[in-house]
C-alpha positions as CSV (number, residue, x, y, z in Angstrom):
1,M,-0.3,30.4,10.7
2,R,-1.5,26.7,10.4
3,S,-1.4,24.3,13.3
4,F,-0.3,21.1,13.3
5,V,1.0,18.3,15.0
6,Y,3.9,15.9,13.7
7,T,4.6,12.4,15.2
8,G,7.9,10.5,13.5
9,L,6.8,6.7,13.2
10,P,10.2,5.1,14.7
11,A,11.6,2.2,12.2
12,R,14.7,1.6,10.7
13,V,15.4,1.7,6.9
14,V,18.4,-0.2,5.3
15,F,18.2,0.8,1.4
16,G,20.3,0.0,-1.4
17,A,20.8,-3.1,-4.6
18,G,22.1,-5.8,-2.3
19,A,20.6,-4.4,1.3
20,I,19.0,-8.5,1.9
21,R,22.4,-9.5,2.4
22,K,22.0,-7.5,5.2
23,L,19.0,-9.4,7.3
24,P,20.9,-11.4,9.3
25,E,22.9,-8.9,10.7
26,E,19.3,-6.7,10.7
27,L,17.7,-9.8,13.1
28,E,20.9,-9.9,15.4
29,R,20.0,-6.2,16.2
30,L,16.2,-7.6,17.0
31,G,17.6,-10.0,19.2
32,A,15.5,-13.1,16.9
33,R,16.8,-16.1,16.3
34,R,13.5,-18.2,15.3
35,A,11.9,-16.2,12.9
36,L,9.3,-17.3,10.7
37,V,9.5,-16.0,7.0
38,L,5.7,-15.1,5.6
39,S,4.8,-15.2,1.9
40,T,2.0,-15.4,-0.7
41,P,1.7,-18.2,-3.0
42,E,3.5,-16.4,-5.7
43,Q,6.3,-14.9,-3.9
44,G,7.5,-18.7,-1.9
45,F,10.5,-19.2,-4.4
46,S,11.5,-15.7,-2.4
47,A,10.6,-16.7,0.3
48,K,12.5,-20.3,0.7
49,A,15.7,-18.0,-0.9
50,V,15.0,-15.7,2.0
51,T,14.3,-18.8,4.9
52,K,17.8,-20.5,3.1
53,A,19.9,-17.5,4.5
54,L,18.6,-17.1,6.9
55,G,20.1,-20.8,7.7
56,N,19.3,-22.0,11.6
57,R,17.5,-19.0,12.6
58,A,14.1,-19.4,10.0
59,V,11.9,-22.0,12.1
60,G,9.2,-21.9,8.7
61,C,7.8,-20.1,6.0
62,Y,4.1,-19.8,5.5
63,D,3.6,-19.0,1.7
64,K,-0.5,-18.4,2.5
65,A,-0.7,-14.7,2.2
66,A,-3.7,-13.5,0.3
67,M,-5.4,-10.2,-0.2
68,H,-7.1,-8.1,2.4
69,V,-5.8,-10.5,4.9
70,P,-9.4,-13.0,5.2
71,V,-9.2,-13.5,9.0
72,E,-9.1,-17.4,8.5
73,I,-5.4,-17.0,6.9
74,A,-4.3,-14.5,10.1
75,E,-5.8,-17.0,12.1
76,D,-3.9,-19.5,10.8
77,A,-0.6,-18.2,10.7
78,R,-1.0,-17.3,14.4
79,R,-1.1,-20.6,15.5
80,V,1.8,-21.9,12.8
81,A,4.1,-18.6,14.6
82,R,3.0,-20.1,18.2
83,E,3.6,-23.8,17.1
84,L,6.9,-23.2,15.5
85,G,8.0,-20.6,18.7
86,A,9.0,-18.3,16.3
87,D,10.2,-14.4,17.7
88,C,9.9,-12.9,15.3
89,C,8.1,-12.3,11.6
90,V,9.8,-11.8,7.8
91,S,7.3,-10.7,5.9
92,V,8.5,-11.0,1.9
93,G,6.7,-9.7,-0.7
94,G,4.2,-7.2,-0.8
95,G,1.0,-5.5,1.4
96,S,-1.1,-9.3,1.3
97,T,2.5,-10.4,3.3
98,T,3.2,-6.9,5.4
99,G,-0.5,-7.2,6.0
100,L,-0.3,-10.8,7.3
101,G,2.8,-10.6,9.7
102,K,0.8,-6.8,11.1
103,A,-1.7,-9.4,12.1
104,I,0.2,-11.8,13.8
105,A,2.5,-8.8,15.2
106,L,-1.5,-7.5,16.8
107,S,-2.5,-10.6,18.9
108,S,1.1,-11.7,19.7
109,A,3.4,-8.1,19.7
110,L,5.8,-10.8,17.3
111,P,8.1,-7.9,16.4
112,I,7.8,-7.6,12.2
113,L,11.1,-7.2,9.7
114,A,9.1,-6.8,6.2
115,V,11.4,-7.3,2.9
116,P,9.3,-5.1,0.5
117,T,9.2,-7.1,-3.3
118,T,6.4,-3.9,-4.1
119,Y,5.6,-0.5,-4.1
120,A,2.8,-0.7,-1.7
121,G,4.5,1.2,1.0
122,S,2.0,-0.4,4.0
123,E,5.4,-1.5,5.8
124,M,6.3,2.3,6.6
125,T,2.4,2.3,8.7
126,P,0.8,1.2,12.3
127,I,-2.3,0.4,9.9
128,Y,-3.3,-3.2,9.5
129,G,-6.9,-4.4,8.0
130,I,-8.4,-7.6,7.9
131,T,-11.4,-9.0,6.3
132,E,-14.2,-11.0,7.8
133,G,-17.4,-11.3,6.8
134,G,-17.4,-9.8,3.6
135,A,-16.0,-6.6,5.5
136,K,-12.5,-4.9,5.8
137,K,-11.9,-3.9,9.0
138,T,-8.9,-1.6,9.4
139,G,-7.2,0.4,12.5
140,R,-4.2,1.6,13.7
141,D,-1.9,-0.7,16.4
142,A,1.8,0.7,17.3
143,R,2.5,-3.2,17.8
144,V,2.1,-3.2,13.4
145,L,4.6,-1.3,12.7
146,P,7.9,-3.5,10.8
147,K,11.0,-2.7,13.3
148,A,13.0,-2.9,10.0
149,V,12.5,-2.6,6.6
150,I,15.2,-3.5,4.0
151,Y,14.2,-2.4,0.5
152,D,16.0,-4.1,-2.1
153,P,15.5,-3.0,-5.6
154,E,17.2,-6.2,-6.6
155,L,14.2,-8.0,-5.4
156,T,12.1,-6.0,-7.3
157,L,13.1,-6.8,-10.9
158,G,11.0,-10.2,-11.1
159,L,8.1,-7.7,-10.4
160,P,6.1,-7.8,-13.7
161,P,6.0,-4.1,-15.9
162,A,1.8,-4.1,-15.4
163,L,1.9,-5.2,-11.5
164,S,4.7,-2.8,-11.2
165,A,2.8,0.3,-12.3
166,A,-0.7,-1.3,-10.5
167,S,2.1,-1.0,-6.9
168,G,3.3,2.0,-8.1
169,M,0.0,3.8,-8.2
170,N,-1.4,2.4,-5.7
171,A,1.6,4.1,-3.2
172,I,0.7,7.5,-5.1
173,A,-3.0,7.1,-3.7
174,H,-1.3,7.1,-0.6
175,S,0.4,10.1,-0.9
176,V,-2.6,11.9,-2.8
177,E,-4.5,11.2,0.8
178,A,-1.8,12.0,2.7
179,L,-2.1,15.6,1.5
180,Y,-5.7,15.6,2.0
181,S,-5.3,14.0,5.1
182,H,-6.4,16.0,8.1
183,E,-3.6,14.9,10.1
184,G,-1.5,16.2,7.7
185,N,1.2,18.9,8.3
186,P,4.0,20.3,6.1
187,I,6.5,17.9,7.0
188,V,4.7,14.7,5.6
189,S,3.5,17.0,2.6
190,L,7.3,17.4,1.8
191,M,7.5,13.5,1.3
192,A,4.1,13.1,0.0
193,E,4.5,15.4,-3.1
194,E,8.2,13.9,-3.5
195,G,7.0,10.7,-3.4
196,I,4.5,11.1,-6.1
197,R,7.1,12.6,-7.8
198,A,9.8,9.6,-7.9
199,L,7.1,6.8,-8.6
200,A,5.6,9.0,-11.6
201,A,8.7,9.7,-13.3
202,A,9.9,6.2,-12.9
203,L,7.2,4.5,-14.0
204,P,6.8,5.0,-17.5
205,L,10.5,3.5,-16.8
206,I,10.6,0.4,-16.0
207,L,7.9,-0.4,-18.4
208,R,10.3,0.4,-20.5
209,S,13.3,-1.5,-19.3
210,P,12.0,-4.2,-16.4
211,T,15.6,-4.4,-15.4
212,D,16.8,-0.9,-15.3
213,I,17.8,-0.8,-11.5
214,S,18.4,3.1,-11.4
215,S,14.4,3.0,-12.3
216,R,13.6,0.1,-10.0
217,G,15.2,2.1,-7.4
218,E,13.6,5.4,-8.2
219,A,10.6,4.0,-7.8
220,L,11.4,2.1,-4.4
221,Y,12.5,5.2,-3.2
222,G,9.0,6.9,-3.9
223,A,6.6,3.8,-2.2
224,W,9.1,4.2,0.6
225,L,8.2,7.9,1.1
226,C,4.4,7.4,-0.1
227,G,4.2,5.0,2.8
228,I,5.6,6.9,5.8
229,A,2.9,9.7,4.6
230,L,0.2,7.6,4.9
231,G,1.5,5.9,8.3
232,A,1.7,9.8,9.4
233,A,-1.3,11.3,8.2
234,G,-4.3,8.7,7.5
235,M,-7.1,8.0,5.3
236,A,-9.9,9.4,3.5
237,L,-12.6,8.8,0.8
238,H,-10.2,6.9,-1.5
239,H,-8.8,4.8,0.5
240,K,-12.9,4.1,2.6
241,L,-14.1,3.6,-1.3
242,C,-11.4,0.6,-1.8
243,H,-11.2,-0.9,1.4
244,V,-15.1,-1.8,0.0
245,L,-14.4,-2.6,-2.8
246,G,-11.3,-5.1,-2.0
247,G,-12.9,-6.3,1.4
248,S,-16.6,-6.8,0.5
249,F,-16.4,-7.8,-3.3
250,N,-13.1,-9.0,-3.5
251,L,-11.6,-6.6,-6.2
252,P,-7.6,-6.7,-6.9
253,H,-6.0,-4.0,-4.6
254,A,-3.8,-2.4,-6.5
255,E,-5.6,-2.1,-9.6
256,T,-8.9,-0.9,-7.4
257,H,-6.2,2.3,-6.7
258,S,-5.5,2.5,-9.2
259,I,-9.0,3.2,-11.0
260,V,-10.1,4.8,-8.3
261,L,-7.9,7.5,-7.7
262,P,-8.0,9.8,-10.2
263,H,-12.6,9.7,-9.6
264,A,-11.4,10.5,-6.2
265,V,-9.2,13.1,-6.4
266,R,-11.8,14.9,-8.9
267,Y,-14.2,14.7,-6.1
268,N,-12.2,16.0,-3.1
269,R,-10.4,19.2,-6.1
270,D,-12.5,22.3,-4.9
271,S,-12.2,21.2,-1.0
272,A,-8.4,20.7,-1.1
273,P,-6.8,23.2,-3.4
274,E,-3.4,23.4,-1.7
275,A,-3.0,19.5,-2.4
276,M,-4.2,19.7,-6.0
277,Q,-1.4,22.3,-7.0
278,R,1.4,19.1,-5.6
279,I,-0.3,17.0,-6.8
280,E,0.2,18.9,-10.6
281,R,3.6,20.2,-9.3
282,A,4.4,16.3,-9.5
283,I,3.4,14.8,-12.2
284,G,4.1,17.6,-14.3
285,A,0.4,17.6,-15.6
286,P,-2.2,21.2,-15.4
287,D,-5.3,19.2,-13.6
288,A,-4.4,16.8,-11.2
289,A,-7.7,14.3,-12.1
290,R,-6.9,14.8,-15.5
291,G,-3.0,13.9,-15.4
292,I,-3.3,10.8,-12.8
293,Y,-5.6,9.2,-15.4
294,D,-3.4,10.4,-18.3
295,L,-0.4,8.4,-16.0
296,E,-2.3,5.7,-15.5
297,K,-3.8,5.5,-19.2
298,N,0.4,6.1,-20.5
299,L,0.9,3.0,-18.4
300,G,-1.5,0.8,-19.7
301,L,-3.8,-0.1,-16.9
302,P,-7.4,-0.9,-17.0
303,L,-9.5,2.2,-16.3
304,R,-12.8,0.8,-15.0
305,L,-13.8,-1.5,-12.2
306,A,-15.9,-2.9,-14.4
307,D,-12.7,-4.6,-16.4
308,I,-11.5,-5.4,-13.1
309,G,-14.4,-7.6,-11.4
310,M,-16.8,-5.3,-10.3
311,Q,-20.8,-5.8,-11.0
312,E,-22.8,-2.3,-12.2
313,A,-26.0,-3.7,-10.0
314,D,-23.6,-3.5,-6.9
315,L,-22.4,-0.1,-7.1
316,E,-25.2,1.1,-5.4
317,R,-24.8,-0.9,-2.0
318,A,-20.7,0.0,-2.6
319,A,-21.9,3.7,-2.0
320,R,-24.0,3.0,1.0
321,I,-21.7,1.1,3.1
322,A,-18.9,3.4,2.5
323,T,-21.3,6.3,3.7
324,E,-22.2,4.9,6.2
325,A,-18.8,5.4,8.3
326,P,-16.7,7.5,5.7
327,Y,-13.3,8.3,7.0
328,P,-12.7,12.3,7.8
329,N,-12.2,13.9,4.5
330,P,-12.1,17.3,3.0
331,R,-15.3,17.5,1.3
332,K,-18.2,16.4,3.1
333,V,-18.5,12.3,2.4
334,E,-22.5,11.9,0.7
335,Y,-24.1,8.9,-1.0
336,A,-25.4,10.4,-4.3
337,P,-22.0,12.2,-5.3
338,V,-20.2,8.8,-3.9
339,L,-22.3,6.6,-6.2
340,E,-21.4,9.1,-9.3
341,L,-18.2,8.9,-8.4
342,L,-18.5,4.9,-8.4
343,R,-20.4,4.6,-11.5
344,N,-17.5,7.4,-13.0
345,A,-14.8,4.3,-12.3
346,Y,-17.1,1.7,-13.4
347,A,-17.4,2.7,-16.7
348,G,-13.9,4.9,-16.7
349,R,-15.0,8.2,-17.9
350,L,-12.4,10.9,-18.0
351,P,-12.4,12.7,-14.9
352,A,-14.6,15.9,-16.2
């Protein structure tokens, strides 16, 4: 009989096509009157539309969110929130924007209302990350968990197919690690497996028909479940490697997750057999690592770290950083096999 602890995270979810129209109502529920809208420069158009929809409830729009939440941007956004007298943040976009909202909430306790436009899933977690001095530092704090999340698949229609695929694989990585997390439990495993299944089925359909609202909705549903799984169960080797590669070498977040994932799964295969069986069932493949690799290949995603800016000369340093302070992992995290993992990911080799 398995012993476990399960803590349900408090979050309100409003899901459905056109759900963004309920944003003013959700702010009312929070008692918020002065919302600061957050976005990346690329999501500026969506953020301005949200700002306009909020009317006099919006006190401004900060559109400088960036990957891995550089501490300089976090401090600047905190300053803007203070100067404008904001009493909440509305994050519009993906993980970069949600992460910036979390950085503001961490130091101010301002509530976050998240409006995801990608499949990042971070809006469902109390996990934050801030990059300073070439290192990404992560942590958990209940203050950074959004008070409400609006999932509207119509807002994802403009996400290009290639970015949709990479973002979806990032979400799948959350559930994969939740399945073998030391904090896992049967409830989280159910959600994690269903999240992987939904995304693995939806992403190929999105590539074929990017404006199909049904496939977009299924992918967003999967991302929601994957986010819950990550928030409830925590992270392992895969996420540690991606945090190192992103924070210390500035590699793109979603693509890094996609490339590393099959190799991290192969690393843990023999130490997490039940997790592998669930992954295989969810994606319909006889081998978890090979199945994930093949899915990414069919989605046209990059398969080599070399293709997204990693330098071969930096692999040893990345392996050292990752193994000096590893996250809990089912297989012991050791320098030599982790370096081999990174070399395989660098070259894009098929997980053997």
